[in-house]
N, C-alpha and C positions, 0 to 999 in steps of 0.2 A: 261853315267849315271850308277849309282850303280845298279848291278843286284838284289840286296836285294829289291830295290824299286819296280821292276817289279814283284818279287815274292810276295810281299804284295798285290799289285794290283790284281794279279791273284787269290790269296787266298780270298780276299774280294769279288771279283766277283763271285767266286764259292760259297761263303757263302750266298750272298744275292740271287743269282739266284736259289739256292736250299733250301733256308730257307722256312720253313712251315709257313703259316698263321694260327694263333691260334684263333679260335672262341670260346668265352666263353659264356656258358649258365647258367641260374639259375632256379631252380624249388623247389617246396615244396611238401612233401607227409606226410600223417599221419603215414604210417606204411612201414618200410623198406622192409618187406617180400613181399609187393605188388608192389614194385618199378618197373617201366617200363623204367625209363629214362637212367640208366646205360647201360642196353642191347642196347638201341637205340644209345647211344653215341659210344659204343664199335663197333657196327655194322657199324656205319658211318665211323669210323676210318679205319676199315678194307676195306671198299668200297673205301675210299679215296686213300689208298695205291695201291689197284688193278688199279684204274684209274688214278693214278699219279696226283692227284689233288693238292697235296702239301698244304693240309688243314687238320688241326687236331682240333677236337672238345674237349673242356673241360667242365666239369659240376660242378657246386656248388649245392649241394643237401642239402636242410634244412629239418630236421625232428623234432618232438617233443623229439626224443632220443638224437640227437646230438647237440640240441640247446635249447634255451628257446622259439623258435618260435612257433607260432600257425598260422593258416590260416589269422587271422586278423593282426598280427604283420608282416607276410609275405607281405600281401597286403600293410602295412604301409611302409615296406622296399622298395618295387617296386615304390610306390608312391614317396617316398623320392628321389630314384635314378632318376627317370624320371623327377620329377619337377626340379631337379638340372642339368638336361641334362648330366647325367653321361655316360661316354663311357666305364665303367668297364665291362659291359656285352653287348654282341651283340644280344643274343637270350634270350627271356623271355617265360616261360610257365606260363599261368594264366588262371583263371577261366573265362569262356566266358561272365559271367554277368558283368565283368569289362571292357568290350570293350568301353563303353561310357566314363568311367573314365580315361582309359589309352590312348584311341584312338589318341589323338593329339600328343602323343609322339612316335608313332609306324610308321614304313615305310609303304608306299602304296605298297602292293605286285604286284599290276598290273604293276608297273614300273620295277620290277625285275624278277618276275616269268613268264615264258613263258605261253601263252594263252592256249596252249594245255594241259598244266599241270593243270591250274585252271579249265578247262573244265571237269576235272574228277569229280569235286564237283558240287552239286546241288546249282545254284546260289541263288535260292529262300531262302534256308537255310542260306547260307553264308551272304546274304543281311541283314537277321535279326540278326545273332549272330556275324558277323565279320566285318561288315561295319560300318565306322564312317565318317559322312559327305562325303559320296560318295567314300570314300577311303577304300579299302580292306586291313585292318590292321592285319589280322591273318588268319590262317587256322586251322580247328579242328584236333588236333592230335588223340583224342579218345573221346568216348562218355560214360557216366555213365547213367544207366536207372534202375529205380525201377521195380521189379517184384513181382508177387503174387506167393507164395509158398504154395502148397496144400499137406497135409499129405497123402502120397501114401497108407500106411497101412490102415488108417481109411476110405479113400474113397473107396478102393477096398473092405474092410470088409462090408461096407453097400451099395455097388454097386452104388456109386455116382460119378459124373463126375466133372471135373474142372469147376467151375462157370464162366460164362462170363458176368453176371450182378451182381449188389450188392444185389438185391433181391433174386437171386439164391444163393448166398453166404450165406445170412442170414437164408434161409429155410434150406440149407444143414447143416449148423452149428447147428441150433436148433434141427434138427432131430437127428444128431449124439450125441449131448450133452445129449438129452433126453434118447436115447438108452443106451449110456454108463453109465448114472446114474442109469438107471433101471436094467440093466443086469450085470454091472461090478462095480457098486457102486462108479464110478468115478465122483467126484464133483469139480475137479480142471481143467477141460478142458477149453482151451483158444480158443474162436471162432475165433478171429481176434485180432492181437496185436495193430493195429492202427498206431504204429510208431510215436506217438505224444510226443516224448522226446525233450530235449533241442537242440540236434544236428539236428534232422530231422523234428520237429513238423511243422514248417512253410511250408516246402516242401510238406509234407503229407497232410495238409489241402488244399494247392493250387491244388495238384493233384486230390484230391477228388472232388473239385469244377470243375476242368478241365474235369472230367469224366461225367459231366452232360451237356455236349454239345450235339447238335443233330447229329454231325458227326465229324470224325477226321480232317476234313478240316476247321471246324468252329473256330472262335477265341475263347479265354478264356472268360467266361461269366463276365459281368460287376458286380461289387459288389452289386449294388442294384437290380439286376435282380432277377426274380422269380427263375431261375435256380440255383443261389447262395443260395438262402433261402432253396430251396428243398434239395440241396446237404448237407448243414449243418444239417438240420433236419434228413436226412438220416444217416449222420456220427454219430450223437448223438444217433440215434436209434440202430446202431450197437454197440456202447459202452454199452448202457444200457441193450440190449437184449442178446447178445452173447459174450460180453467181460466184462471188469471192469475198474475202474479208474486206478488201479495199472498196469493192463496189457497195457492199452493205453499209460501209462507214463514210461513203461519199457525201459531200455537203450539197446543199440546195442549188448552189451555183453549177455544180456538175450535172444535176438533174435537168435544170432549166436549159442548159447548154444543149443537152441531148433532145429535149422536147422541141426545140426550134431549129434543129439542124437536119437538113435533108439527108446528111450522110451519117446519122446516128447509129452507133453500135449497139444500141439498147433494143431489146425485143419487147420487154414490158417494164414499165416504170410506175412507181407510186408517187403521187404528189397532190398538192391541193388543187381543187378544181379550178381551171383557168377557161375563160370563155373562148379563147382562140388557141388552137393547137392544130396546125395544118398537116402535120405528119403523123399524128397519132389518133386513134379512136379513143373516146372517152367512155368509161363505164364505171359502175359501182364496183368496189373492191370484191373479189370473189369470196367464196366461203368453203367450208367443209363439204357442204352439199349444195346443190342448185337451188336457188330461191332465198338463200341466206347470205347477206352481206356483212362484212366487218365494219363498214364505214360507220363512224359515229359523227354526229354533228356537233360543232362547237359554236355556241352562240355568243355574240356580242350584244350585251343588253343595255338598255337606256333606262335610267332611273331618276327620281327626283329626291333631292337631299331632304332629310327630315327636318333639318334646321333652317331651310330656306324661308325667306319672308315673302318669295314670290311664287308660292306653290300653284296658285290659280293660273298665273301666266305660264309657268313651267309646264302645267298640264296641257295647255293648248299647244305648246312646242312638241311635247311627247306625243300627243294624239295625232299631229300632223305627220311626225316621222313614222309612226307605226300604223298609219291609215292604209287602206288597200291601194288607193291611188298612188301614194308616195312609194309604197313597196313595188308596185307594178312599173311606174314610170321612172323611178330614180334607182332604187336598190338593184333590181334585176338587171336593167340595161348596163349597169356597172359590173356585171359578172358575178353578183353575189346571190346567194339563194335566200328566199324569204321563208319564214315559218308559216306563212298563210298558204296551207296546202292546196286550197281550191284554185290558186292562181295557176297551178301546173296542168289544169284542164283547159286553160286558155290558150288557143292557137298562137296568139300574137306573143305571149310570153315564151312559148316553146320555140319560136323562131330565133330568139336571141340567147336562149340558154338551153342546155341539154336536160330536158324535164326527165328523161329516162333514168338519169343518175340519181336524182333525188327520190323518184318514185320507187326505185329498187330498194331503198333503205326504209321504206315505210313499214310499220310505224316507226317514226324517228326515235332514236335513242341517244343519250349522251353518256358521258363518263359517270359511272355510278359508283365509284370508289368514293370515299369521303371526299367531297368536293373541295373542302377547305385544305385537306392534305395534298390532293393532286394539283391544287393551285400553288402549293408551296415549293419553291425552287429546289430546296435541299431534299425534299421528298422525291421529286422528279428525277433528280440526278442519281439518288440511291436506287430507285426503281430501275432506271435504265442500267446502271453499272452492275447491279445484281444479275440481270439477264445477259449482260455483256460477258460475264464470267462463264456463263453456260455456253453461249453461242461461240465465244472465241478462245476461252481458256480451258474449255472441257471440264469445267466443275460440275459436280453431281447435280442432276436436275432436282432431286429431292432436297438437297441442301439448299439450293437457290430458292426453291418455292417456300421452304421453311423461313428463309430470310425475308422473303417478300411478305409473307403472311405476318411475320413478327412486326414489320414496319407499321401495319395497319391494325392488327389485333391488339385488344386490351386483355393482357393475360391476368388470369385469376386462379386461385386454388379452388377448384370446383369438382364436384362428383360427376358432372356432366362433361368434363373436358377429358380428352383422350390423353392429354399430356400430364395432367395434375390430379387425375381422379384417385390414383393410389395414395397420394399424399393426403388429399382430403379425407379419404376413408380412414387412413391411419390416425389422422388428428381426431376425428369423430369417435372412433372406436377407443383411442387412448383416453380421450376426455371422459367418455361413458364409463369406462372401467375405473379410472381414478375417482370420478365423482361418486360411483356406486361404493367403492371401498371406504371413502371418506364418510359418507352418510351412514353406512352400515356399522362403521366402527364406533359410532356413537352409542351403540348398544352396550359397550363395556361400562358406560357410566352407571348402568343399572344392575351390574354384576357385583354381588357382595364380595366376590373373591378378587376382583380386579379394581374396583373403585377406590381402593385405599391409595393407589398411585395417582389418583386425580383430585387430591385435596387442594391443590394450588388454586383452582377456581370453582365457583359454584357450578353445579351440572347445567343450569340454564345459560351460563356465560360460556361453558365449553361448547354448547350447541351453537350459540351465536358465533363463536370464533371459527368453528369448523365450517359452518354454512357460509361464513364470509369467505373462507378460503375456496369453497366450491364456486361461490359467486365471482370471485377474482379469476378463477381459472376459466369460467365461462366466457371471458373476454376473447379467448383464442378462437371461439367459433365465429366471431364477427369477421374473421379473416377468410372465411369460407364464402365463396360466391362473389357476386359484384359489389363493388364498393358503393356506398350511398351516404348521403348526409345523416340519415337516421342511424346508420351502422356506426358512423364516426362518433356520434354522441353516445350511443349505446356502449361502445368500447370504452370510452372514458368513464362513463357511469359504472359499468361492471367493475372496472379496475379500481376506481377510487372508493366507491361504496364497499366493495368486497374487502379491500384492504383495511378500510376503517372498521368494519365489523370484526375483522380478524384481530386487530392490534388493540382495539379499545378495551376489551376485557383484560388484556395483559397489563396495559396502562393503569387500569383500575386496581389490579392486585398490587403492582409495584408502588402506587401511591399509598395504598393501605399499609405497605410494609416498610415505608420510608422510616429510617432509624429515629429521626427527630419528630417529636409531636408537633403537629401543625393543624391549622383550621380546615385545610383541604382534606388531610387524611381523616380527621375526626368526622367531617361532614359525610365523606364518601362511604365510611365504614357503616353508616346506618343503612339498614337493609333497603328501605324504600328509596333512598337517595341514589343507590346504584342504577336503578331503572330511569331515574330522572337524568342522570349522567349520560346513559346510552342514548335516550330519546333526544337529548339536546344535541349530541353529536350527529345523530342520524338526520335531524332537521337541518342542521347547518349544511351537511352534505347535499341534501335535497335542494336546498335554496341556491347554493353555489352552481350545482349542475343545472338547475332550472334557469339561472341567469345566463348560462352558456347558450341557451335556445334563443336568446335574443339576438346574438350574433352567431348564426349557425355556421357549422363547419362547411367548407366547399370541397367538392371532389374535382381534383385536377389530374390531368393525365401526364405522367412522366414519360416524355417521348425520348427514347433511346435510339440513337442513330444506327448502332450496330448491335442491338440487343433486343429485349422484349419490353414493350410498352406496358405500363400498369398505372392504376389509379391510386392516388394518395389522398388522405384527409388533410386539408390545409385550413388554417385559421389566418385569414388575411386582415381582418379588422382589428384595430388597436385595442378596442374595448374587449373583444374576445381573448386576445392575447394576454391582457391584464387579468381577466377572470381566470384564464387557464393557469397563469402564473400563480395567482393566489391559491387556487385549488391544489396545485402540486406543492406549493411551499408549506401549506398547512399539514399535509401528510409528511412531508419531510421534517417538519418541526416536531410532529409527534414522535417520529422515529428518533430523532436526536434526543428528546426528552426521555424516551424509553432507554436509550443507550446511557444517558446520565444516571438514571435511576438504578439500571443494572450495575453500573460501576460503584454507585453508593452502597448497594446492598450485596455486593459480591461476597462478603464474608459472613452473611447471616446464615447460620448453620442449616436451618429447616428448609431453606429454599435455595441452597447453594447449587444443587444439581440443576434446578429449574433455570436460574439466571444464567448459568454457563451455556446451556443449550439455547437459551433465548438470544444470547449475544451472537452466536453463529447464524441464527435466523435473521436478526437485524442487519448483519453484514450483507448476507445475500440479497435481502430485499432492497436495501439502499443501493447496492451494485446494480441490480436489475432495474431500479428506477432510473438510475443515471444513464445506463445503456439505452433504455426506452426512449428517454428525452433526446439523447444524442442521435439515435437512429431516425428521429422525426425532424431533427433540425438540420442534419447534414444532407447534402445533395446526393442521394443514393440513386444509382442508375442501373443496379442489378436487381431485377424483379425477385428472383429466387432468394437471393441473399437477404433482401429486405424483408420479405414476408416471412420466411422461415425463421429469421432472427427474432422477429416480433412474437411468433408463435412459440418459439423455444423459450423466450423470456417469460412469457405467461405460464408455461408448464413448470419451468425450473423454480420460479419464485413460488408457485403454489405448492409444489411438492416439498420444497425445503421448508417453507412455512408450516405445512401439515406435519412434517416429521419433527421439526425442532420444537414445535409447541405441543403436540398431541401424541403422535405415533410412537415416539421413543419411549414414552411411558408404558405402552403396551409391550414393547420389546424387553424393557427393564423387567417388567412383571413376569414375562414368560422365562427370561433368563434366570431371574431370582428363584422362581418356583422350581426350575429344573435343578438348580444347585441345592436348594433345600431339600428336595426330594432325594437327591443323591446322598446328602449328609445323613438323612434320616435312614435310608437303607443301610448305610455303612455302620451307623451306631447299633441298628437292630442285629446285624451280623455279628458285631463284637459281643453283644450280650448273649445271643444264642450260641456262640462258640464257647464262651465262658461257662454257661450252664451245662453244655454237653461235656466239657472237659471235667467238670466236678463229678457229674454222674458216672463217668467212665472210671474214674479213680476208685470210686466206692464199690464198683462191681467187678474189679480186676481179680482174677484167681488164678492159681497154678502158675504164677510168674508170668501171665500173659496180660498184655494191656493193649488198648487200641487208641488211635488218635483220629478224631473226626476232622476232616479238612473241608473248609468252605461251607460246612453245614448242609452239604447236599450229597456229594459223592463220597461214599464210605469205603475206605480200604483198610484192611487189617494187616498189622505187622505182628506177627507172633514171634516171641523171642523165648526160647526155652532155657531154663536155668541149667547150668551144667551140673 
């Protein structure tokens, strides 16, 4: 064999056995000067060479300087790559608030990272910020934290200490402002900057509310809680008493300019932790009470793409980034906090970073609003602007809190809701009363006096029809409480099956009465065949509804920017849409056939009253059907209108169906009986008066006679003959 062939094989073998695996990572930063990713990549590549890992890490770094990217467009880029299952990047760096958004596309690190490495981290924190559906989809690379900066010169001048509560800060700032104005004629001092600008306003107000917990272990206060109201009133007090609108709205450049100026006019400032601040003390943000801080940590996570072909190599890179050595020797020296809490007991670490700041916020907490929503720029802007209306436009605090709560809450009609419990109770009571009336009214079928009016259908078919109406009306109860896929299917089943049971006996009767003799009429008139007819229709209904379960309804949240969010039943799959279309088309077809038969039998004398009432019923049912379909197809953004409309459709259609097919017969019977009784009484009076008159004539003497009036009151008129 040719020696050249062997040489090629040897060279190929050497090439592939020594080839490096390239792990590609992507990240975004605002400022290249504070960039941490390149040092990490370089450090790993050196480490890989030392350990002969044959892995090389490469970084794509996006910044506002080298691209048109912003944090929002970066998030959109990641979302686009992951949604398309791209293998372009093996490692992603992302803001921890997006864990819910990206989680399904990220690898479960418990399958790749050794347990002893994961045990370095506090799992309670990981579970909140890095776990998606029981899968650990990332590890925190570093933490950002806001700190309070206290002017060293001014505090020393007036022998004041760093405040630990907001009231202490207000008192200290007021004192210094008053003294400086009195003795140095300084009128432009800033007590506190508030940091309520476009970039950080939402986080600032969130942290201020967070500071009104009873302890650092407590969860974030609910929006409607008294703690939230107290916090916002205190926040406004700070702005009005020791700051100003312009200071609260000042940008980050204004803050950093004051931080690094020996002539700063600021007494207290809020800003991200910076390792160097020569003119200000650094401390954790104060709280309502001492020992409680409002500071929350914002994590930047590192994760492995689920679709990567290099998961094993990427795991080595991730392990290096999140190791104790890297966190101590690279992350912390760059002025960033690590989530490895035990490092803050290391004197070497505390020489390069203020360990007291991070210790004061233990146990660490993060933003615990829906992380996916808080990561959304539209939500963040609305959150900030609503509080802006309270702070700067004097809008009612209760109104603002209601709007904030509406932004996150999923609104429902529920007996447990303070806002909609009355509606829920009304719906339940109204349904119960109407259902009881409908069921109890079936008793007239067994009354000899009344059943003459119900010859249109056999008694058992009347029972099926009325119970079908009750079943249809039961669909309104599925709008009470939280929406679920089961309720979505139950709603459709109750409506369609209930309607079928209600109208199928009517269709049976109209087929029987069709003027022209035909095989269908002849067959269905046989007593046993009518049951086969009903069973066949019910089986068809069950099969079609069962087919819908193959492509189940999904519950999607209708997010309303300036209203109330609510859940809707949505059928996204084509197969499900086709089955739903068939189901509704069958019922619509039955209604059309009934309408045609009513028209054909309009002049049949013995059912003329019945068909006229049925026509009104069919019209209302078809109209309700159309409105129901339209309400589910259009993009409805008003929760109350959407839900109440669907409930109203259910009640109106059920009540009209019950009245026009069944109840009107009871009313006619009662009205007929009253008229007949009145006629009988009138005839009896005439007969009685006639008899009385005859008797009086025979007994009249001495020219005297009497007239009996009304057969009851007797008055005598005596006339004497002259």
